[in-house]
N, C-alpha and C positions, 0 to 999 in steps of 0.2 A: 907866395909873389904876385905880383901885380904888373897890366902896365899902363903905362901913361900913354895914351893914344895922344897926345895932344904937342908930344914933347921927341913922342917917337922908343922916348925909351922906358925900361923894365927897374921899375922899385921898387927891393923886398925890403919889404916889414920885420920886427926884429923879430925873433920867432920867439920870446918871454911875455911879450905884450902880444903876444894872440893863445899862446899861455892863461897866461890872467882872468885873459877875458871868459876865454870858457870856464876854467873858474870857478870866476863872480855867477856867472852864469847859469854853473853848477849846483850849489849852494844857496842863490836864490831858490832853486825849485826843490830843490831838497829844500827847503824852509817851507812853503808851497806847500808843499805833497806829505810832507810831515818825516821824511826819509832820512836817513844819514850814510844808507850805506856804511855800514859800520866807525862811524865816527858817530864817538860815548856826546850825545845829546848837552845844554850846557843850560838847558831850564834842571832846577831845583824842588826836587822836592821836598815833602817837613816830609824827614825823619817818627818813623811813629815809638811814643814809648809805652812799655811792658808793663802793662797794668799792675799795679800791688795785689798780692793773693790776698783775698779776706780774712779774719779777725776769727778766728773762731766762735761759733754762742758758743759751746759748750769749754770752758776751760779743765782740762784732765789735775791739772794740780794750780789747784786752789791758793793762795795765800792763806787762809785764815775759815778757822770755822765754828758755826755756832750751831747749836742742836733746841729745839721748843720739842713741848710733846710731854708724858702724862711719866708715870711712874719708873715701866721702861729705861724712857734714855735717864734715868734718877737713881736707875741701877739699885733701884728694894727687895729688897732681902734676899742683896745678893756677897753678905759679910754679915749680918747682924740679924735680928728678928723686930722687919717693922720697923724698917730705919734706909734711910738715905743711902744709899755708895754709892755717889754719881761721882766714884778713882775709878768705877771698872764699867761706867759706863761704852755705850756701843759707841758712842759718837765725841765726842769728849774727854773718854775717862785718862787717867795718866799709867794703870798699871800695863807694866812692860807684858804681862800672861798674857790681856787681852789683847792686847798693838787695835787702840781704835781706832776709827774711822780718821782723826785727825792727827794720829801718831803715825798711824801708813802714810798719810799723808802727807805733810811735817815736818814729822821727826822729834821725838822723843823730847830734847831739850824744849824747840818751838809752842810743845804743847797747854804749859803756861800763860805764854803770851799773846799766845792766840788762837784761845779757842778759846769759849764759854761758854755753859749748862743756860737756861732761863726755861727748862722741863719745869713741871711741877705736878707728884705724886696727887692721883686724883684728878686731875685735869683732865679736859673734856671740849668737844673740836674748837665749842660755842669760848671756850679761855683761848685759844692761838691767836685773834687778832694782839690781843695785849702780850700776847709772846712774841709775836712777833715784829710786834712793836720797837720792846728791848730788846731785838738780837739785830733789827737792822742800826740802829744808833750806834751796832758797834760797828756797822760799813762789811762786815764778812763780805768773802770772797764765796761761800760757801756758806747755806741753812739746811739742815740737817731736821728731816720733820721723820713723826714717829708719834700717831695720834690716832682714839679714834674705838682702843678697847674699852676702854673705862661707858662710852658713849652705848656700849652693846652689856655691858657686865654692870647691870640695874638688881634692884629687887626682885624684880619678872621684868618679860618681853616686854608689857605694854606699856613701861617706864620705860625703853629705847629713844636715842634719840630719834626722830623724823630724818629721813632720806635727806627730806628738801632741808631744812634744819641745816644739816650737816653739811651738806653742798653749800649753803650762801655764806657759813661760818668759815671754811675753809675758803671761799674764793671772797670772801674778803678779809681774809689773812693774804693771800695774796695780794690783795691791793693797798695794804697796809704795806706792806714788804716793800711791793714798789715807788711808794711815793717817798722812802727815806731815800732804798736803797733798788735802784732803778739795774743797778749791771751784776747785782747779787744775785746768785747761781743757786739754784732751789735740791737739794732729796726728799724726795717721799721713798718713804719705806710705807709696805702696804699697811693689814692690819693684821698682826697671823690669826692661824684659825684655832680657837679658841674649843671648838670643838675637840679637834685632836688634843690637845690641851688636859679635855677635859678626859679622855677618851686612856694619852699617858698619863698624868698623874695619879686615878683615880683606882690602879695599881699600887699605891701603896697606903698605907694601914693608916700614920700620922699623916700624910696630904689629906686625908679625906675627912679627918678630926678639924685642921687650920682648918677647911675650906664652912667647917655646920661654923665658924664666927661671922659666915655671912661675903666672904671673896666669889668675888663673880657669879653672885645668889642663882641667874640668871642662863646661868650656862652649871655654876659645880653647883646646883643648891640640890641634896638626893638625889649623888653619886651615884647612888647603887639601883633607881628606879627605873627599870625599865619597862614601866607603863607604852600605855595607845598618848596619854599625854605628856609627860614625860621627856618621850618621845618627838611630840610634837613643838613643847612648852624649844628645846633644841634644837631642832631645824629652825625654829624661827628666831633665835638667835645667828645658826651660823647663817641664815642665808642674810640678815641684816650688815652681817661686818660681809656675806660679800658683793653684798649692795655699796656699801662704803668703801672698799676699794672701786671698784666702777666708778664715783665720784670725784675720791681722787687723783683717779687716774685722769676724766675726765675734767677736772680744772686745771689740771698739768699739764696734758696737753692745746689748753691756751697761752700758755704763755714759754717762748724757747727755749729759753732759761730755765725751766723745770722738767726737771729728770725723772721718773715715777718708773719701778726697781721692776714692775711690766711682773708682781707677783712673788715673787722670789720671798717676800718674808713671811707669804701666810700660804705658802708652797710646801715650806721647809720641815720637818720631822725631827719636832725638839724629843730627844730620849731623857733619859731620868736623868743622866748626869746631866746633864744643858738644861735639867730645874731650879729650881732652887730649892734647897733641904727642909727649906723656913717653911713653906704655902706649900709645893709644888705644883707655883702656880706662871711665879716672875722663874725669865735665866737668872742663870745660878749664872758664875762668872763666865765658865766655858761657855754654854749660851751665849753672855753676851759678847765671849769677840767672834761665838760663829754669826752674828751680828754686824758685825764689823767685817766682818771678811765680802758677806753678800752687798755692804753697804760702799765698801773698799772696790769689790770688781762692778760696780755697777755706775762709780762714780768716774774710774779712769780709762771702761771702757770704748771705745772707737764711735760706737754706735751704741741709742741707749736701748734695754732692752725691746724684745718685741712687746 
């Protein structure tokens, strides 16, 4: 209410106009101070989109398997004397009793079309780059590697592959694979403990006779010789195998898609039932199955072996 002094009359202003002016003033003040007194702000904020989960580097269900390596991966002496038997290979075999790594990962029906064995009996690490090139051409989901026993199994310890050469050849094989198949995963088996194989097989008279033909002479030659020289010879071979496994582990660790078995095959204690009854050195069907079991466990594990 406001008095008009000129006329002496009192003039009443409409209350709605006063309220409107007051509300406008409050809104303006709120805009300046940032306070809304419970009134939702009209300022829009961009909605944060959830970040997609990163794709795991290691795929525990690869769609195909290629194998590289030596006579063990070829199933040598597992079915017949002095003959390859790839159908019982721990890596890609089709024998349902062995249940190879490929069978366990892909299923028995898919092994023939989605697995390939490029291993060669007698192969050494120097041969691996060539095998890797063959495997890479298949664009496999997984490459299974087992090689190194022949680098230690020579006529004498002095002929064993030097560790530096072994390491360089393995690094070259990995580079060969990566040039053609950059996303292929690699499972690397440790070299078996040759000294333990000697200890197990030398209890069989037939096996020792076969060993005299020259199988892994650096370790198995003169199997019953327990002289100091023989002990030293076997120790040299054993130490070289340990060094080879360290090299495999070291090179593999530099590639995020490579998984070393943590020394599981080296630590495995083969029994007479798991060794070929033709030579008491290479794995039998049962031995091949044990190797497949170790590989499958490591390939499908959530974390790599320690």
